[in-house]
N, C-alpha and C positions, 0 to 999 in steps of 0.2 A: 504494500500500500504506500510505503514511503517513496518508492520510485515513481508511482503515479502522481503523488503530490509534487515531486520535483518537476516532472514533465508538465503538469498542469499550471505551474507557476512560471514557466518560461514566457518571456515576452513574445508577443506575436511575431515581430520581425526576426527574433532569434530562432524561433521554431521554424519559420519559413526558410531562413538561411540554412538551417540544419538540413531540411528536406532537399533544398536545391543542391547543396554539397553532396548529400548522399546519392542522389540520382544522376548528377551531372559529372561527377569526378571520373567515372570510367570512360565516359564519352570524351571528355577533355584530354585525359591521358592517352586515349587511342588516337585522337585527332592531332594533337600537338606534338606528342612524343613518340607516336607510332607504336605504343605498347598495346599488345593484344593478349587477353587472358585465354588460356587453354587448360582444360581439365585433364589430368593424367589418369589413365585407366589401367595401365599395365605396371608390373613391378620390375621392368627391365632395368631401371636406373636406381634400384635400391642400393644403398641406404640414403643416397643423396636426394632422390626424388621418389616419393611413394605414391601408390594409387590413392586418389582422392585429393592430392595436392593440386594447386593451381600454379602454373608457370606463366610468367609475364614474358613475352617475347618482343623483340624489336628487329625490324628488318635490317640486315647488314649485307653488304656485298661479299661475295665469296672471297675476294682478295683480302678482306679485313679479318676473316675468321682464322683462328689459329688452333693449333693442337691443344687439346685439353678442355676446350670450350664445349658447351652443350648446345646442340642445334635441334630444331624441329624438322622432321622429315615426313613425307607422305609415303606410307607403306602400301604399295599397289596390291599386294596379296591380301592384306587385312582391310584395305580401304579405310585406313585411319591414320591419324598423325601420331608419330612417335618421337620422343625426346631421346637422343643418343649422344654420347660423347665423341668428339672428333679425335681419332687416334693417329691419323696420318693424312697429310695433304701433299700432293704433288702438283705444283703449279707449272703450267705451260703458258705460252704466249696468249692464247685465246680461251683456254679452258683450265679448270682445276679438277683433279681427281681426288675425291674425298673418301676416306675410309672411316666408318663410325662403328661404335660398339656400345651396347648397353652395359652399364657397370656390373650388373649381376649376370649378364649373358656370358657363356663360355666362349662363343665364337664371334668373330667380327661379322658385320653386315656386308652385303654385297657392295661392291665399289660403286660410288655415285660420281658421274661425270657431269659437271655443270659449267656453263659459260662463266668466265671470270667476272663479268659485270652483272650477273644475275643475283638478286638479293635472296638470302635465306633468312629464316627466322632464328635468331640467336636468343637463347634463354638468358634473361638478365636478372630475374628474381623468382624465388620459389615461395609461395604462400602455403605452409603446411595445412592440410585438411580443409582448406577453404572450398575445395571442389564439392564436398558433401553439401555445404550450404547452398552453393550455386545450383546443384542438381535439384535440391528441394524447391528452390524458387522457380524452377522451370515448369513445374506442374501448374495446371490451371487452378487447382484448389488452393495452392499456396499463394498464388497471385490474388485470388479473391479474399483469402484470409488477411493478407497484408493490407490490401485496400480497405477491408472492413475495419481493421485495427486503426488505420489512419483516420478513417471517417469517424469512428467512435471517439478517438482522441480529440479531433477537432470539435465534435459535438459537445464533449465533456468540457472542453475549454470554454466554449460559448455559453454553456449553462452556468458554469462557475462565474464567468464574467458578468452575466446578466443578474445572477443572485447577488453578487458583490455590488453592482450598480443599484439594485433594488434596496439592499440594506442601507447603502449610503443615502438614498433618497428618503427612506423611511426615517432615518435618524434626523434628517433635516426637516421633515414635515410633521414629525410627531408633536412637537410643541413649537409652533411658529413664533410665539413670543420670545422664548429662550433663544431661538435661532437668530432672530433679528437683533437681540441684545448682544449676542456673541460677535456679530459682524461689526 
């Protein structure tokens, strides 16, 4: 109940600013910084990256990628994205040959040949277990629940504000003679 009291006493501009930051931060990060979130579903990069983690990736040209960095690749056989560590790069004039491997996989991945000016997704940050929260929010029922909670919070704030205004009016109009003398 104390948490609700704290939220209900937030000033309206503060609450609105909080909602704007909450919903616009991912869009701004993606647009201005090129960061994209991806949910990891396999354990091939354990212990560094686990299933349910969210990785933030940034596009980087192949010539900038170095050995030891983690990149995101599309696996044609599984039709999914995989994050794997770069174990070897052979650079030629117009192309780069990249060998990757999952940290917990015993074997290297098939060699990937990419044009040197082509961007790849480089993993820049890992958010542990954040993927579970994102997966929950993808369901329609979760979206309705969050929307209903926001509506209830806005309605509760309005009711509390109207009660506060009514109480202050009642104090002023209970005894008009005293109110005039106080002024």
